[in-house]
Structure formats: structure tokens, C-alpha cells
Backbone as JSON Lines, residues from 0, in Angstrom:
{"i":0,"aa":"M","n":[-24.56,30.0,-36.51],"ca":[-23.79,29.93,-35.18],"c":[-24.63,30.86,-34.22]}
{"i":1,"aa":"K","n":[-25.03,31.95,-34.79],"ca":[-25.72,32.97,-33.83],"c":[-26.95,32.11,-33.14]}
{"i":2,"aa":"A","n":[-27.71,31.54,-34.11],"ca":[-29.03,30.93,-33.72],"c":[-28.62,29.85,-32.73]}
{"i":3,"aa":"Y","n":[-27.59,29.13,-32.94],"ca":[-27.33,28.0,-31.92],"c":[-26.91,28.64,-30.7]}
{"i":4,"aa":"V","n":[-26.08,29.57,-30.5],"ca":[-25.59,30.09,-29.26],"c":[-26.86,30.89,-28.57]}
{"i":5,"aa":"R","n":[-27.76,31.51,-29.46],"ca":[-28.8,32.21,-28.86],"c":[-29.73,31.15,-28.19]}
{"i":6,"aa":"G","n":[-29.95,29.9,-28.6],"ca":[-30.48,29.04,-28.18],"c":[-30.2,28.63,-26.59]}
{"i":7,"aa":"A","n":[-28.9,28.93,-26.22],"ca":[-28.51,28.81,-24.79],"c":[-28.73,29.96,-23.88]}
{"i":8,"aa":"I","n":[-29.37,30.98,-24.38],"ca":[-29.73,32.16,-23.6],"c":[-31.09,32.47,-23.58]}
{"i":9,"aa":"A","n":[-31.81,32.66,-22.46],"ca":[-33.23,32.75,-22.36],"c":[-33.6,34.1,-22.69]}
{"i":10,"aa":"R","n":[-32.98,35.27,-22.46],"ca":[-33.24,36.59,-22.72],"c":[-32.91,36.97,-24.11]}
{"i":11,"aa":"E","n":[-33.45,37.89,-24.72],"ca":[-33.02,38.39,-26.06],"c":[-31.74,39.08,-25.89]}
{"i":12,"aa":"I","n":[-30.69,38.8,-26.73],"ca":[-29.29,39.32,-26.5],"c":[-28.91,39.91,-27.82]}
{"i":13,"aa":"P","n":[-28.56,41.35,-27.73],"ca":[-28.07,41.94,-28.96],"c":[-26.8,41.3,-29.6]}
{"i":14,"aa":"D","n":[-26.68,41.44,-30.74],"ca":[-25.47,40.95,-31.44],"c":[-24.02,41.14,-30.99]}
{"i":15,"aa":"H","n":[-23.95,42.47,-30.34],"ca":[-22.69,42.89,-29.82],"c":[-22.39,42.1,-28.47]}
{"i":16,"aa":"E","n":[-23.35,41.65,-27.76],"ca":[-23.2,40.94,-26.71],"c":[-22.85,39.34,-26.95]}
{"i":17,"aa":"L","n":[-23.36,38.92,-27.92],"ca":[-23.46,37.47,-28.56],"c":[-22.01,37.44,-29.1]}
{"i":18,"aa":"A","n":[-21.37,38.51,-29.68],"ca":[-20.24,38.29,-30.49],"c":[-19.1,37.45,-29.81]}
{"i":19,"aa":"P","n":[-18.95,37.8,-28.54],"ca":[-17.78,36.8,-27.85],"c":[-18.02,35.45,-27.61]}
{"i":20,"aa":"Y","n":[-19.23,35.13,-27.84],"ca":[-19.5,33.61,-27.75],"c":[-19.55,33.13,-29.23]}
{"i":21,"aa":"V","n":[-19.66,33.82,-30.26],"ca":[-19.73,33.3,-31.52],"c":[-18.57,33.42,-32.24]}
{"i":22,"aa":"T","n":[-17.77,34.52,-32.12],"ca":[-16.54,34.69,-32.92],"c":[-15.66,33.73,-32.82]}
{"i":23,"aa":"P","n":[-15.35,32.92,-31.85],"ca":[-14.24,31.97,-31.79],"c":[-14.66,30.75,-32.58]}
{"i":24,"aa":"W","n":[-15.88,30.52,-32.93],"ca":[-16.42,29.42,-33.72],"c":[-16.32,29.63,-35.23]}
{"i":25,"aa":"L","n":[-16.07,30.94,-35.66],"ca":[-16.1,31.27,-36.97],"c":[-14.74,31.06,-37.77]}
{"i":26,"aa":"G","n":[-14.69,31.1,-39.14],"ca":[-13.52,30.79,-39.79],"c":[-13.38,29.27,-39.97]}
{"i":27,"aa":"A","n":[-12.39,28.79,-40.54],"ca":[-12.02,27.44,-40.86],"c":[-11.52,26.74,-39.57]}
{"i":28,"aa":"T","n":[-10.57,27.51,-38.78],"ca":[-10.19,27.01,-37.49],"c":[-11.41,26.84,-36.44]}
{"i":29,"aa":"G","n":[-12.18,27.99,-36.55],"ca":[-13.19,28.02,-35.46],"c":[-14.28,26.9,-35.72]}
{"i":30,"aa":"Q","n":[-14.54,26.74,-37.22],"ca":[-15.76,25.75,-37.46],"c":[-15.15,24.48,-37.02]}
{"i":31,"aa":"A","n":[-13.71,23.94,-37.3],"ca":[-13.34,22.73,-37.01],"c":[-13.39,22.47,-35.51]}
{"i":32,"aa":"A","n":[-12.93,23.68,-34.76],"ca":[-13.04,23.41,-33.33],"c":[-14.44,23.09,-32.73]}
{"i":33,"aa":"F","n":[-15.4,23.82,-33.4],"ca":[-16.84,23.76,-33.12],"c":[-17.31,22.26,-33.19]}
{"i":34,"aa":"Y","n":[-16.85,21.7,-34.25],"ca":[-17.37,20.46,-34.69],"c":[-16.7,19.37,-33.75]}
{"i":35,"aa":"R","n":[-15.48,19.53,-33.4],"ca":[-14.83,18.81,-32.31],"c":[-15.43,18.76,-31.07]}
{"i":36,"aa":"H","n":[-15.85,20.02,-30.59],"ca":[-16.62,20.34,-29.24],"c":[-18.06,19.63,-29.4]}
{"i":37,"aa":"I","n":[-18.69,19.59,-30.43],"ca":[-20.07,18.93,-30.52],"c":[-19.81,17.37,-30.48]}
{"i":38,"aa":"A","n":[-18.62,16.86,-31.1],"ca":[-18.5,15.56,-31.05],"c":[-18.15,15.08,-29.65]}
{"i":39,"aa":"Q","n":[-17.5,15.78,-28.93],"ca":[-17.3,15.49,-27.51],"c":[-18.5,15.68,-26.56]}
{"i":40,"aa":"M","n":[-19.5,15.97,-26.99],"ca":[-20.67,16.26,-26.13],"c":[-21.48,14.95,-26.15]}
{"i":41,"aa":"H","n":[-20.73,13.78,-26.33],"ca":[-21.39,12.39,-26.36],"c":[-21.64,11.97,-25.14]}
{"i":42,"aa":"Q","n":[-22.8,11.34,-24.76],"ca":[-23.14,10.74,-23.64],"c":[-22.22,9.79,-22.87]}
{"i":43,"aa":"R","n":[-21.4,9.1,-23.54],"ca":[-20.46,8.23,-23.29],"c":[-19.41,8.95,-22.39]}
{"i":44,"aa":"Y","n":[-19.23,10.02,-22.47],"ca":[-18.25,10.82,-21.64],"c":[-18.7,11.04,-20.24]}
{"i":45,"aa":"T","n":[-20.06,11.35,-20.21],"ca":[-20.65,11.46,-18.99],"c":[-20.8,10.06,-18.32]}
{"i":46,"aa":"D","n":[-21.1,9.07,-18.95],"ca":[-21.22,7.6,-18.46],"c":[-20.08,7.09,-17.81]}
{"i":47,"aa":"E","n":[-18.81,7.58,-18.39],"ca":[-17.43,7.14,-17.72],"c":[-17.2,7.7,-16.33]}
{"i":48,"aa":"V","n":[-17.8,8.84,-15.97],"ca":[-17.54,9.31,-14.67],"c":[-18.65,9.42,-13.79]}
{"i":49,"aa":"E","n":[-19.96,9.07,-14.21],"ca":[-21.09,9.15,-13.44],"c":[-21.18,8.16,-12.29]}
{"i":50,"aa":"A","n":[-20.6,7.07,-12.42],"ca":[-20.71,6.08,-11.4],"c":[-19.86,6.63,-10.29]}
{"i":51,"aa":"R","n":[-19.02,7.39,-10.32],"ca":[-18.16,8.0,-9.39],"c":[-18.75,9.07,-8.45]}
{"i":52,"aa":"Y","n":[-19.9,9.71,-9.01],"ca":[-20.43,10.82,-8.49],"c":[-20.83,10.45,-7.0]}
{"i":53,"aa":"P","n":[-21.42,9.39,-6.59],"ca":[-21.63,9.02,-5.19],"c":[-20.46,9.12,-4.3]}
{"i":54,"aa":"Q","n":[-19.15,8.84,-4.77],"ca":[-18.02,8.95,-4.06],"c":[-17.52,10.19,-3.57]}
{"i":55,"aa":"L","n":[-18.15,11.35,-4.26],"ca":[-17.76,12.68,-4.07],"c":[-17.98,12.96,-2.48]}
{"i":56,"aa":"R","n":[-17.03,13.34,-1.56],"ca":[-17.11,13.68,-0.25],"c":[-16.93,15.11,0.13]}
{"i":57,"aa":"C","n":[-17.44,16.11,-0.72],"ca":[-17.39,17.45,-0.5],"c":[-18.55,18.14,-0.85]}
{"i":58,"aa":"P","n":[-18.97,19.34,-0.3],"ca":[-20.1,19.96,-0.78],"c":[-19.98,20.55,-2.15]}
{"i":59,"aa":"V","n":[-21.19,20.21,-2.81],"ca":[-21.28,20.65,-4.33],"c":[-22.52,21.56,-4.49]}
{"i":60,"aa":"Q","n":[-22.27,22.62,-4.93],"ca":[-23.43,23.54,-5.3],"c":[-23.78,23.32,-6.75]}
{"i":61,"aa":"I","n":[-24.85,23.19,-7.24],"ca":[-25.32,22.94,-8.62],"c":[-26.37,24.13,-8.84]}
{"i":62,"aa":"L","n":[-25.97,25.11,-9.65],"ca":[-26.86,26.07,-10.46],"c":[-27.37,25.56,-11.66]}
{"i":63,"aa":"W","n":[-28.7,25.7,-11.93],"ca":[-29.07,25.19,-13.39],"c":[-30.35,26.23,-13.69]}
{"i":64,"aa":"G","n":[-30.17,26.53,-15.08],"ca":[-31.03,27.48,-15.57],"c":[-32.54,26.73,-15.88]}
{"i":65,"aa":"E","n":[-33.52,27.4,-15.19],"ca":[-34.71,26.81,-15.36],"c":[-35.18,26.85,-16.84]}
{"i":66,"aa":"E","n":[-34.65,27.6,-17.73],"ca":[-35.08,27.64,-19.11],"c":[-33.98,27.04,-19.83]}
{"i":67,"aa":"D","n":[-33.08,26.11,-19.34],"ca":[-32.1,25.74,-20.37],"c":[-32.51,24.86,-21.48]}
{"i":68,"aa":"Q","n":[-32.33,25.27,-22.69],"ca":[-33.03,24.39,-23.82],"c":[-31.94,23.31,-24.26]}
{"i":69,"aa":"W","n":[-30.62,23.43,-23.76],"ca":[-29.64,22.48,-24.23],"c":[-29.63,21.23,-23.26]}
{"i":70,"aa":"I","n":[-29.6,21.51,-21.9],"ca":[-29.83,20.4,-21.0],"c":[-30.87,20.47,-19.94]}
{"i":71,"aa":"P","n":[-31.91,19.64,-19.96],"ca":[-33.06,19.83,-19.15],"c":[-32.79,19.96,-17.73]}
{"i":72,"aa":"L","n":[-33.55,20.57,-17.15],"ca":[-33.63,21.02,-15.66],"c":[-33.55,19.56,-14.88]}
{"i":73,"aa":"A","n":[-34.41,18.54,-15.32],"ca":[-34.34,17.16,-14.61],"c":[-32.96,16.4,-14.71]}
{"i":74,"aa":"R","n":[-32.17,16.71,-15.76],"ca":[-30.82,16.3,-15.59],"c":[-30.11,16.89,-14.62]}
{"i":75,"aa":"G","n":[-30.22,18.14,-14.24],"ca":[-29.51,18.64,-13.3],"c":[-29.88,18.19,-11.87]}
{"i":76,"aa":"R","n":[-31.23,17.96,-11.71],"ca":[-31.64,17.33,-10.44],"c":[-31.21,15.91,-10.24]}
{"i":77,"aa":"Q","n":[-30.99,15.01,-11.47],"ca":[-30.55,13.73,-11.24],"c":[-28.98,13.84,-10.95]}
{"i":78,"aa":"L","n":[-28.27,14.99,-11.32],"ca":[-26.94,14.92,-11.16],"c":[-26.62,15.36,-9.56]}
{"i":79,"aa":"A","n":[-27.45,16.34,-9.18],"ca":[-27.54,16.57,-7.71],"c":[-27.93,15.39,-6.83]}
{"i":80,"aa":"A","n":[-28.93,14.48,-7.17],"ca":[-29.31,13.43,-6.58],"c":[-28.18,12.34,-6.38]}
{"i":81,"aa":"A","n":[-27.29,12.28,-7.37],"ca":[-26.26,11.26,-7.38],"c":[-25.06,11.67,-6.62]}
{"i":82,"aa":"M","n":[-24.98,13.05,-5.98],"ca":[-23.9,13.36,-5.19],"c":[-24.41,13.41,-3.93]}
{"i":83,"aa":"P","n":[-23.83,12.95,-2.84],"ca":[-24.24,12.97,-1.53],"c":[-24.32,14.34,-0.72]}
{"i":84,"aa":"E","n":[-23.5,15.07,-0.99],"ca":[-23.56,16.49,-0.42],"c":[-23.91,17.61,-1.47]}
{"i":85,"aa":"A","n":[-24.57,17.43,-2.36],"ca":[-24.84,18.27,-3.53],"c":[-26.15,19.02,-3.03]}
{"i":86,"aa":"R","n":[-26.09,20.37,-3.36],"ca":[-27.38,21.2,-3.12],"c":[-27.71,21.74,-4.41]}
{"i":87,"aa":"F","n":[-28.76,21.6,-4.93],"ca":[-29.34,21.89,-6.39],"c":[-30.09,23.27,-6.08]}
{"i":88,"aa":"Q","n":[-29.92,24.02,-7.1],"ca":[-30.64,25.39,-7.11],"c":[-30.86,25.85,-8.52]}
{"i":89,"aa":"P","n":[-32.17,25.69,-8.67],"ca":[-32.73,26.15,-10.1],"c":[-32.49,27.72,-10.22]}
{"i":90,"aa":"V","n":[-32.1,28.17,-11.21],"ca":[-32.17,29.63,-11.53],"c":[-33.17,30.1,-12.43]}
{"i":91,"aa":"P","n":[-34.09,30.94,-11.88],"ca":[-35.38,31.39,-12.84],"c":[-34.85,32.28,-13.71]}
{"i":92,"aa":"K","n":[-35.59,32.07,-14.92],"ca":[-35.53,33.08,-16.17],"c":[-34.03,32.9,-16.68]}
{"i":93,"aa":"A","n":[-33.46,31.65,-16.51],"ca":[-31.82,31.63,-17.09],"c":[-32.15,30.29,-17.83]}
{"i":94,"aa":"G","n":[-31.18,30.35,-18.93],"ca":[-30.95,29.32,-19.91],"c":[-29.53,28.66,-19.45]}
{"i":95,"aa":"H","n":[-28.98,27.87,-20.53],"ca":[-27.77,27.41,-20.39],"c":[-26.57,28.22,-19.82]}
{"i":96,"aa":"L","n":[-26.57,29.29,-20.59],"ca":[-25.48,30.43,-20.18],"c":[-26.13,31.39,-19.13]}
{"i":97,"aa":"M","n":[-26.09,30.8,-17.96],"ca":[-26.87,31.57,-16.78],"c":[-26.12,33.03,-16.63]}
{"i":98,"aa":"Q","n":[-24.79,32.92,-16.92],"ca":[-24.23,34.42,-16.56],"c":[-24.75,35.62,-17.43]}
{"i":99,"aa":"E","n":[-25.35,35.06,-18.67],"ca":[-25.97,36.07,-19.51],"c":[-27.33,36.52,-18.96]}
{"i":100,"aa":"D","n":[-28.06,35.57,-18.56],"ca":[-29.38,35.6,-17.94],"c":[-29.67,36.18,-16.62]}
{"i":101,"aa":"A","n":[-28.89,35.75,-15.7],"ca":[-28.99,35.93,-14.46],"c":[-27.57,35.99,-13.41]}
{"i":102,"aa":"P","n":[-26.85,37.01,-13.86],"ca":[-25.55,37.18,-13.35],"c":[-25.77,37.47,-11.81]}
{"i":103,"aa":"E","n":[-26.73,38.19,-11.37],"ca":[-26.92,38.48,-9.96],"c":[-27.31,37.26,-9.29]}
{"i":104,"aa":"A","n":[-28.14,36.41,-9.79],"ca":[-28.38,35.2,-8.98],"c":[-27.28,34.37,-8.73]}
{"i":105,"aa":"I","n":[-26.28,34.28,-9.75],"ca":[-25.07,33.61,-9.61],"c":[-24.25,34.02,-8.49]}
{"i":106,"aa":"V","n":[-24.05,35.25,-8.44],"ca":[-23.16,35.91,-7.55],"c":[-23.95,35.65,-6.07]}
{"i":107,"aa":"A","n":[-25.26,36.0,-6.11],"ca":[-25.8,35.74,-4.86],"c":[-25.71,34.35,-4.31]}
{"i":108,"aa":"A","n":[-25.86,33.35,-5.11],"ca":[-25.86,31.83,-4.79],"c":[-24.45,31.68,-4.32]}
{"i":109,"aa":"A","n":[-23.31,32.23,-4.9],"ca":[-22.06,31.86,-4.72],"c":[-21.67,32.5,-3.07]}
{"i":110,"aa":"L","n":[-22.27,33.7,-2.96],"ca":[-22.1,34.33,-1.61],"c":[-22.6,33.56,-0.34]}
{"i":111,"aa":"R","n":[-23.78,33.18,-0.88],"ca":[-24.47,32.32,0.11],"c":[-23.8,31.03,0.47]}
{"i":112,"aa":"W","n":[-23.32,30.55,-0.61],"ca":[-22.4,29.07,-0.47],"c":[-21.3,29.47,0.2]}
{"i":113,"aa":"L","n":[-20.63,30.47,0.08],"ca":[-19.37,30.81,0.8],"c":[-19.53,31.27,2.23]}
{"i":114,"aa":"D","n":[-20.63,31.82,2.54],"ca":[-20.89,32.36,3.76],"c":[-21.09,31.23,4.9]}
């Protein structure tokens, strides 16, 4: 489980910082929940709503880790291109769990977005 979660973070992360992400998935209950979570990541769930993205009529800010090993950067660009008012911003040196790799970049982007 540690290796799986570490794959979502670009920087080296010590075990004590990783624990909050790993602990919920441990034990019989956690493992069952993890497998349900994985099963729900099927593309069909995205396909069900993707056709509606062009109907969004509100500003959308999409931040995406440039080093995301779980979902490629190109997928983020496609997502933004499908939404008429989307703004796409890659986050350098960040993986899927951007809050661990680049918290300052996320806060700065949010403040710019709200300004």
C-alpha cells in the first residue's frame, strides 16, 4: 500500500507523512474499501458524464500535477478543452497528490482564481 500511494507523490515522503494516506486502507475493512475504490475507477464512469462537460457554463480552474503518474497530464488538458470556461494550469514538480508536492502552488492558484 505504501508503494501504491507513494506513486501519487512526486517528492520523497517520509513514512509518518504517508501514514494518513495509507492507514485507512489497512486491515480487513480498509482493504475491502480499497478494492471497491479501485473498481470504481473504471473509465465507464467518466464516459457517463464526459458528454456533459461542454454544457458547463461556469468558470472552472483545473490544476494538474506535471509528474502525475496515475493520470497523465494530457488527460487534464483534454478535460479542460472539453469545458468552455476551463482554465488549465499544470503544477510543476507535483504528482497526483499535489497537496503533498506543491501546497504553495495550489494556494497561489486559488488566490489568483478568486482575485
